[in-house]
TORDOKOL-674655 format. One record per residue (C-alpha): x, y, z. Coordinates in steps of 0.1 Angstrom, whole numbers, padded with zeros to 4 digits, always signed. Last residue first. Layout:
N
XYZ;...
% end
This chain:
605
+0966+0931+1483;+0963+0968+1476;+0959+0978+1439;+0970+0958+1409;+0977+0989+1388;+0994+1006+1417;+1018+0976+1420;+1027+0979+1383;+1038+1015+1388;+1056+1007+1420;+1078+0980+1404;+1071+0944+1417;+1097+0932+1441;+1124+0908+1428;+1125+0874+1444;+1135+0855+1413;+1103+0835+1409;+1083+0864+1423;+1094+0884+1393;+1076+0861+1368;+1044+0859+1388;+1041+0896+1395;+1050+0905+1359;+1021+0884+1346;+0998+0901+1371;+1010+0935+1359;+1004+0924+1323;+0968+0915+1331;+0964+0950+1347;+0978+0967+1316;+0954+0947+1294;+0925+0958+1315;+0937+0994+1315;+0936+0997+1277;+0932+1035+1274;+0959+1037+1248;+0982+1056+1272;+0975+1029+1297;+0987+1003+1273;+1019+1023+1266;+1026+1026+1303;+1020+0989+1308;+1045+0980+1281;+1072+1003+1296;+1066+0988+1331;+1067+0952+1319;+1099+0959+1300;+1115+0975+1330;+1109+0943+1351;+1134+0922+1332;+1126+0886+1344;+1107+0872+1313;+1138+0873+1290;+1130+0858+1256;+1092+0860+1260;+1097+0895+1275;+1117+0906+1245;+1090+0894+1221;+1063+0912+1241;+1084+0944+1241;+1087+0942+1204;+1050+0938+1199;+1041+0966+1223;+1064+0990+1204;+1049+0981+1171;+1014+0985+1185;+1023+1019+1199;+1037+1034+1168;+1037+1069+1182;+1071+1081+1170;+1086+1079+1204;+1070+1045+1211;+1084+1031+1179;+1119+1043+1187;+1117+1027+1222;+1104+0994+1209;+1131+0993+1182;+1159+0999+1207;+1145+0974+1232;+1142+0947+1205;+1178+0955+1195;+1191+0952+1230;+1173+0918+1234;+1189+0905+1203;+1224+0918+1213;+1221+0900+1246;+1211+0868+1228;+1241+0870+1204;+1266+0874+1232;+1249+0846+1252;+1252+0822+1223;+1288+0833+1215;+1298+0826+1251;+1280+0792+1255;+1290+0776+1222;+1326+0766+1232;+1313+0747+1262;+1290+0725+1241;+1257+0718+1260;+1231+0733+1237;+1250+0725+1205;+1224+0721+1178;+1205+0752+1191;+1235+0773+1181;+1215+0805+1182;+1178+0806+1192;+1155+0814+1163;+1151+0832+1130;+1172+0863+1138;+1184+0878+1105;+1156+0902+1102;+1165+0915+1136;+1198+0929+1123;+1183+0949+1094;+1154+0959+1118;+1180+0974+1141;+1195+0994+1112;+1160+1009+1105;+1156+1017+1141;+1190+1035+1142;+1182+1055+1110;+1160+1079+1128;+1187+1091+1152;+1215+1071+1167;+1239+1044+1158;+1262+1022+1179;+1234+0997+1186;+1226+0995+1149;+1262+0989+1138;+1268+0963+1165;+1235+0946+1156;+1246+0943+1119;+1279+0928+1128;+1265+0903+1152;+1236+0894+1129;+1260+0889+1099;+1281+0866+1121;+1251+0846+1132;+1237+0844+1097;+1269+0831+1082;+1278+0840+1046;+1308+0818+1036;+1344+0819+1026;+1360+0786+1038;+1356+0781+1076;+1389+0787+1093;+1415+0767+1111;+1445+0785+1124;+1482+0774+1128;+1491+0786+1093;+1458+0792+1075;+1440+0758+1073;+1408+0756+1054;+1374+0741+1063;+1346+0736+1038;+1370+0723+1012;+1347+0694+1002;+1317+0685+1023;+1317+0647+1025;+1354+0637+1020;+1366+0670+1035;+1347+0666+1067;+1360+0630+1072;+1396+0641+1065;+1392+0671+1089;+1379+0648+1116;+1408+0624+1112;+1433+0653+1113;+1416+0665+1145;+1420+0631+1161;+1457+0631+1153;+1461+0667+1166;+1444+0657+1199;+1466+0627+1203;+1497+0648+1196;+1486+0673+1222;+1479+0647+1249;+1443+0648+1259;+1426+0675+1280;+1393+0677+1263;+1386+0663+1228;+1365+0690+1211;+1375+0722+1229;+1411+0711+1234;+1416+0701+1198;+1401+0733+1185;+1423+0753+1209;+1454+0734+1197;+1446+0740+1160;+1440+0777+1165;+1405+0791+1159;+1395+0813+1130;+1386+0850+1127;+1351+0841+1115;+1343+0824+1148;+1306+0813+1145;+1314+0793+1114;+1344+0777+1130;+1324+0762+1158;+1297+0750+1134;+1322+0733+1112;+1339+0716+1142;+1305+0704+1154;+1299+0688+1121;+1331+0668+1124;+1324+0662+1161;+1293+0641+1155;+1276+0635+1122;+1294+0639+1088;+1282+0671+1071;+1262+0671+1039;+1261+0705+1023;+1225+0710+1013;+1220+0724+0978;+1210+0760+0971;+1243+0770+0955;+1261+0757+0987;+1241+0750+1018;+1249+0745+1055;+1220+0744+1079;+1211+0749+1116;+1174+0756+1124;+1171+0787+1146;+1201+0810+1142;+1231+0790+1130;+1225+0793+1093;+1254+0789+1070;+1255+0799+1033;+1284+0786+1013;+1297+0803+0982;+1286+0795+0947;+1303+0824+0930;+1286+0850+0952;+1272+0842+0987;+1247+0868+0998;+1242+0883+0964;+1240+0850+0946;+1216+0837+0972;+1193+0867+0969;+1191+0861+0931;+1185+0824+0936;+1155+0832+0958;+1143+0802+0978;+1123+0817+1006;+1155+0814+1028;+1172+0835+1002;+1145+0861+1003;+1147+0863+1041;+1184+0867+1040;+1181+0894+1013;+1155+0914+1032;+1176+0937+1054;+1201+0944+1027;+1173+0952+1002;+1160+0978+1027;+1193+0996+1028;+1203+0992+0992;+1170+1005+0978;+1176+1020+0944;+1210+1008+0934;+1208+0972+0946;+1172+0969+0932;+1181+0980+0897;+1214+0962+0899;+1194+0929+0899;+1187+0934+0863;+1168+0958+0840;+1131+0955+0844;+1127+0918+0848;+1156+0916+0872;+1136+0940+0895;+1105+0918+0892;+1124+0887+0903;+1140+0906+0932;+1106+0918+0943;+1092+0883+0942;+1120+0871+0965;+1112+0900+0989;+1075+0891+0989;+1084+0854+0997;+1107+0866+1025;+1081+0889+1040;+1054+0862+1041;+1046+0861+1078;+1035+0891+1097;+1054+0910+1124;+1043+0944+1112;+1080+0953+1105;+1085+0923+1083;+1053+0929+1064;+1063+0966+1060;+1096+0954+1045;+1079+0930+1022;+1054+0956+1011;+1083+0980+1004;+1099+0953+0983;+1067+0947+0963;+1063+0985+0956;+1099+0985+0946;+1094+0957+0921;+1063+0974+0907;+1081+1007+0901;+1093+1000+0865;+1058+0988+0856;+1043+1022+0866;+1013+1016+0888;+0979+1027+0876;+0944+1013+0876;+0943+1009+0914;+0943+0977+0934;+0981+0978+0938;+0977+1013+0952;+0952+1003+0978;+0974+0974+0988;+1003+0998+0993;+0982+1021+1016;+0969+0991+1036;+1004+0977+1040;+1017+1011+1051;+0989+1014+1077;+1000+0981+1091;+1036+0992+1092;+1029+1025+1110;+1058+1048+1100;+1095+1043+1094;+1102+1026+1061;+1067+1013+1051;+1050+1046+1062;+1075+1066+1041;+1069+1044+1011;+1032+1045+1015;+1033+1083+1015;+1055+1083+0985;+1032+1059+0967;+1002+1082+0974;+1021+1112+0960;+1030+1093+0928;+0995+1080+0925;+0979+1115+0928;+0949+1115+0952;+0964+1140+0977;+0976+1164+0950;+0988+1198+0963;+0983+1194+1000;+0996+1158+0998;+1027+1170+0980;+1033+1198+1006;+1028+1172+1034;+1054+1149+1017;+1079+1177+1015;+1075+1185+1052;+1077+1149+1061;+1111+1146+1042;+1125+1175+1061;+1118+1158+1094;+1130+1124+1083;+1164+1133+1067;+1175+1096+1071;+1189+1090+1037;+1158+1072+1023;+1135+1098+1039;+1152+1125+1018;+1147+1107+0985;+1111+1097+0994;+1101+1132+1003;+1119+1147+0973;+1100+1122+0950;+1066+1134+0965;+1076+1171+0960;+1088+1164+0925;+1057+1145+0915;+1036+1175+0929;+1056+1199+0907;+1053+1176+0877;+1015+1179+0879;+1016+1216+0871;+1029+1246+0891;+1064+1233+0893;+1067+1229+0855;+1061+1267+0852;+1094+1274+0868;+1113+1260+0897;+1151+1266+0897;+1152+1272+0935;+1131+1240+0938;+1158+1219+0921;+1185+1235+0942;+1167+1225+0974;+1165+1189+0963;+1201+1191+0952;+1214+1202+0986;+1192+1178+1005;+1205+1148+0985;+1241+1161+0987;+1240+1162+1025;+1222+1129+1029;+1246+1109+1008;+1231+1073+1008;+1241+1064+0973;+1205+1061+0962;+1199+1095+0977;+1228+1111+0959;+1217+1096+0926;+1181+1109+0930;+1194+1143+0941;+1216+1145+0909;+1185+1137+0888;+1166+1166+0905;+1195+1189+0900;+1195+1181+0863;+1158+1186+0861;+1160+1220+0878;+1189+1231+0856;+1170+1221+0825;+1140+1241+0837;+1162+1271+0844;+1178+1272+0810;+1206+1299+0810;+1215+1286+0775;+1252+1282+0784;+1244+1270+0819;+1219+1244+0806;+1245+1231+0780;+1273+1228+0806;+1249+1211+0831;+1237+1186+0805;+1273+1174+0798;+1279+1170+0835;+1246+1151+0838;+1257+1127+0812;+1291+1121+0828;+1274+1116+0862;+1250+1090+0847;+1278+1071+0831;+1297+1070+0864;+1267+1060+0884;+1254+1031+0864;+1230+1018+0890;+1203+1008+0864;+1179+1034+0878;+1207+1059+0877;+1213+1051+0840;+1176+1057+0832;+1176+1088+0853;+1207+1101+0834;+1188+1097+0801;+1161+1119+0816;+1187+1145+0824;+1202+1142+0789;+1168+1148+0774;+1165+1180+0794;+1199+1192+0783;+1195+1183+0746;+1161+1200+0741;+1176+1235+0738;+1195+1223+0708;+1231+1236+0707;+1248+1204+0696;+1220+1199+0670;+1195+1171+0678;+1192+1139+0658;+1219+1120+0677;+1201+1130+0709;+1169+1112+0698;+1188+1080+0690;+1205+1082+0725;+1170+1085+0740;+1157+1055+0721;+1186+1033+0730;+1184+1043+0766;+1147+1035+0768;+1152+1002+0751;+1178+0991+0776;+1157+1003+0805;+1124+0986+0796;+1108+0992+0829;+1074+1002+0816;+1079+1039+0825;+1113+1038+0808;+1100+1022+0775;+1068+1042+0770;+1070+1077+0785;+1108+1081+0783;+1120+1062+0753;+1089+1068+0732;+1091+1105+0743;+1127+1107+0732;+1118+1094+0698;+1092+1122+0695;+1119+1147+0706;+1143+1135+0680;+1117+1139+0652;+1109+1174+0665;+1145+1184+0662;+1149+1165+0629;+1121+1185+0612;+1129+1175+0576;+1092+1173+0568;+1095+1135+0560;+1114+1131+0592;+1087+1149+0612;+1060+1125+0598;+1082+1095+0607;+1086+1108+0643;+1049+1114+0646;+1042+1079+0634;+1066+1065+0660;+1048+1087+0686;+1015+1072+0675;+1027+1036+0676;+1045+1039+0709;+1015+1056+0725;+0991+1029+0713;+1014+1003+0729;+1016+1023+0761;+0978+1026+0761;+0974+0989+0760;+0999+0984+0788;+0982+1009+0810;+0997+1042+0822;+0973+1067+0807;+1004+1090+0804;+1016+1074+0772;+0981+1079+0756;+0984+1117+0761;+1019+1117+0747;+1008+1098+0716;+0979+1122+0710;+1001+1152+0713;+1026+1136+0689;+0999+1129+0664;+0986+1165+0667;+1021+1178+0660;+1024+1156+0629;+0989+1165+0616;+0996+1202+0621;+1029+1199+0602;+1014+1179+0574;+0984+1202+0567;+0987+1202+0529;+0972+1167+0526;+0942+1177+0547;+0938+1181+0585;+0903+1183+0599;+0901+1149+0615;+0937+1151+0627;+0930+1184+0644;+0899+1170+0660;+0918+1140+0672;+0944+1163+0688;+0917+1184+0705;+0899+1154+0720;+0931+1136+0730;+0946+1167+0747;+0913+1175+0766;+0910+1139+0778;+0946+1139+0789;+0947+1171+0808;+0981+1159+0820;+0998+1194+0821;+1021+1183+0793;+0992+1166+0774;+0973+1199+0774;+1004+1217+0761;+1007+1192+0732;+0970+1198+0724;+0977+1236+0724;+1004+1230+0698;+0980+1210+0677;+0954+1238+0680;+0979+1264+0668;+0988+1242+0638;+0952+1237+0629;+0945+1275+0632;+0975+1282+0611;+0963+1259+0583;+0928+1273+0585;+0940+1309+0582;+0963+1300+0553;+0934+1283+0534;+0910+1312+0542;+0933+1339+0528;+0950+1362+0553;+0947+1399+0547;+0918+1403+0572;+0940+1399+0602;+0917+1401+0633;+0908+1365+0642;+0940+1350+0630;+0959+1377+0649;+0940+1369+0681;+0948+1332+0676;+0985+1340+0672;+0985+1362+0703;+0969+1335+0724;+0994+1309+0711;+1023+1332+0721;+1009+1337+0755;+1004+1300+0761;+1039+1293+0749;+1053+1319+0773;+1033+1304+0802;+1044+1269+0793;+1081+1279+0794;+1100+1273+0761;
% end
């Protein structure tokens, strides 16, 4: 029943109780208690928690042995109010009270109410606290008590689908939502339709489908009822902003976020949505401040803590600060604690993909298992060179055997036996080269196992995750992209760059071409992120990227100009002048004239 209809019905009942002189006092008192208990439930629904608690406690205090229904309903109202407090202590109280309500309903033979009380334990206690298995068990127990045509079945099924979506069980969630849709259509239940569309939007967003995400968000709002006018409406607007932003619908997402902020600027859900949007594409430093404020507050759903930490990790990366890897490793631990690594994979696949290499470098076993499943090898050729297997260093023999492993690591397609021999041993006789290569492979196998495999006339590295190869692929995707997601893809590639490529082989001829290819991609990504940041007004982010690019390539005059223009737009003329002087010194080394804009900053000689 809609809240407005319930409110009208309760008002009519109370008016009748005031005017009907035929009622005896005992009946009048009983009905007043039951009416007050229903009102307490409604107050809990609109999150007037203090009002709900006060009224429910009053009903319980006034209830006698014959007022079992009123006492049961008041107990449920009290349990729901405590559930929304959001603390671990209140969650335990809520579980106890809702369990008592379910027992009272069972003794009254009210299986519908009993099922709904069990559902509330599953949703407001277990689910909100990240206990996904327990939440599913409670919700299915609740459904087993409801009749096939119960009006409560469809809404409960939509919440069960949210549990399954959180766990990444798409097929089970789809089946549950299909069942709910049939029930909602048969009952012409607008609220159930809205909740079902909301759940489908969540699943579409997690799967990266922008078209379906927007479709289901709009469908949810088309079916808005009384729920949209209370706290749930603000939660929906905030959630819609996050869902749309995740799939790159940035402009629409900002509209929904602004509507949520207009409705409830201090609400934790709304503040979390704002912080999430800032962390993903906005000002990274502001995102960190917003996330920190939330973490200092009294409320943060336990099931959301891992995502809060992951967003902080991503914002830390974007802000150019240290510690992103450690935060990402912590986020994975937290996700496993609320239902398994699939929770993180299903909810934030894009950001997680960016941060996995950083988390692995910080020592995360969970990240390692995702990068290199079944004990595969992890190879790092950017910055410090390393080969590890299951977290342990793979010992490579010194000299050309180790060089062979690095050569094959940077060439995932493999290298022919003859080409390897030529690259390593120069122009020796073919048979001599093959003999030396066999010796190298024997040495390599004795110390590192089956690190190198032979495929016909090709030599390949055994299945491995290689940072340089991952960087090359990620950068190609980012540089081929466009729109608001291009910058996010660029960060995914840049997160892999931990230093100069192939630093162990500075003079090897085979290393020159891949090193330069990787370096050019690196510079192009920095330029892409800088340009995107400048367009959206993130001046400090743009300046930071341009500075990194200039340190890598000090002879590109365009980056000095772009940085100087940003500094001037910020009113930092002194910094712009110092940058122009820096450009003059660098460009003079290669006899390139200073661009006119920079010359104007320096003035006449």
